[in-house]
C-alpha positions as CSV (number, residue, x, y, z in Angstrom):
1,M,249.7,233.0,21.0
2,D,252.4,234.5,19.1
3,K,254.7,235.8,22.1
4,Q,257.9,234.4,23.7
5,N,257.0,235.1,27.0
6,I,253.7,234.7,28.7
7,S,252.4,235.8,32.1
8,R,250.4,233.8,34.6
9,D,247.5,236.4,34.0
10,E,247.7,235.5,30.2
11,I,247.5,231.7,30.8
12,A,244.6,232.4,33.3
13,E,243.0,234.6,30.9
14,A,243.1,232.0,28.4
15,M,241.7,229.3,30.7
16,K,238.8,231.9,31.3
17,N,238.0,232.1,27.6
18,E,238.4,228.3,27.0
19,F,236.5,226.9,29.8
20,G,234.2,230.2,31.1
21,F,235.3,229.8,34.4
22,N,235.7,233.3,36.5
23,R,239.1,234.9,36.2
24,K,240.1,234.3,39.9
25,L,239.8,230.8,40.0
26,C,241.7,230.5,36.6
27,L,244.8,232.4,38.4
28,D,244.6,230.4,41.4
29,I,244.6,227.4,39.3
30,V,247.8,228.5,37.4
31,N,249.4,229.7,40.6
32,D,248.9,226.2,42.5
33,I,250.4,224.8,39.5
34,I,253.3,226.5,39.5
35,D,253.7,226.1,43.3
36,I,253.6,222.5,42.9
37,I,256.0,222.4,40.4
38,I,258.3,224.8,42.7
39,E,257.6,222.3,46.1
40,G,258.6,219.1,43.8
41,L,261.9,220.6,42.7
42,Q,262.8,221.8,46.1
43,T,261.6,218.1,48.1
44,D,262.7,215.7,44.8
45,N,264.8,217.6,42.6
46,K,262.5,216.4,39.6
47,V,258.9,216.9,38.5
48,K,257.4,215.1,35.7
49,I,254.3,216.1,34.0
50,H,253.1,213.0,32.3
51,N,252.9,213.6,28.3
52,F,254.5,216.9,28.7
53,G,258.1,216.8,30.0
54,T,260.5,216.6,33.3
55,F,261.9,219.4,35.1
56,K,264.9,218.4,36.9
57,L,266.9,220.9,39.2
58,N,270.8,220.3,38.6
59,N,273.5,221.8,40.6
60,K,276.5,223.4,38.4
61,K,279.9,223.4,40.2
62,S,281.7,226.6,40.7
63,R,284.5,227.1,37.7
64,I,286.7,229.7,36.2
65,G,285.3,231.8,33.6
66,R,286.6,234.4,31.0
67,N,285.1,237.6,29.7
68,P,284.8,237.3,26.2
69,K,285.6,241.2,25.5
70,T,288.6,241.5,27.9
71,G,289.9,238.0,28.5
72,E,289.9,238.6,32.0
73,E,289.1,235.5,34.1
74,H,286.9,235.6,37.1
75,K,285.1,232.8,39.3
76,I,281.5,231.6,38.6
77,S,280.1,230.4,41.8
78,S,278.5,227.0,42.0
79,R,274.4,227.6,41.4
80,N,271.3,225.5,41.2
81,V,269.8,225.6,37.6
82,I,266.4,224.1,36.3
83,T,266.2,222.2,33.0
84,F,263.4,220.9,31.1
85,K,263.2,218.0,28.7
86,A,260.2,217.7,26.7
87,S,258.5,214.4,26.1
88,K,258.3,212.3,23.1
89,I,254.8,213.2,22.6
90,L,255.3,216.9,23.3
91,L,258.1,216.7,20.6
92,K,256.3,214.9,18.2
93,Y,253.3,217.3,18.5
94,I,255.7,220.3,18.0
95,N,257.4,218.9,15.2
96,N,254.2,218.2,13.3
97,K,252.7,221.6,13.8
98,I,256.3,223.3,12.6
99,S,256.1,221.0,9.7
100,D,252.5,221.8,8.7
101,K,253.3,225.6,8.5
């Protein structure tokens, strides 16, 4: 796929085309995987998918930010962010694919 963004429906459609399952089953699988990742982040703050990478929930503390146009300062509240670190195997695969082009 040559897109930067992909929907759950598009992932399910790709699975349907690849494996021949019905569309509803594929969409259920995609939704279940996403739900498992979300649940893991909520309970353990971290989800590792072997040979793919690790999703991690981090808390950013509140800080003072600045509007780049006006220079006006304002408080940025604390919030949770999700980070992703790709596995070495995934990085190697991606780097080989890029260098092959």
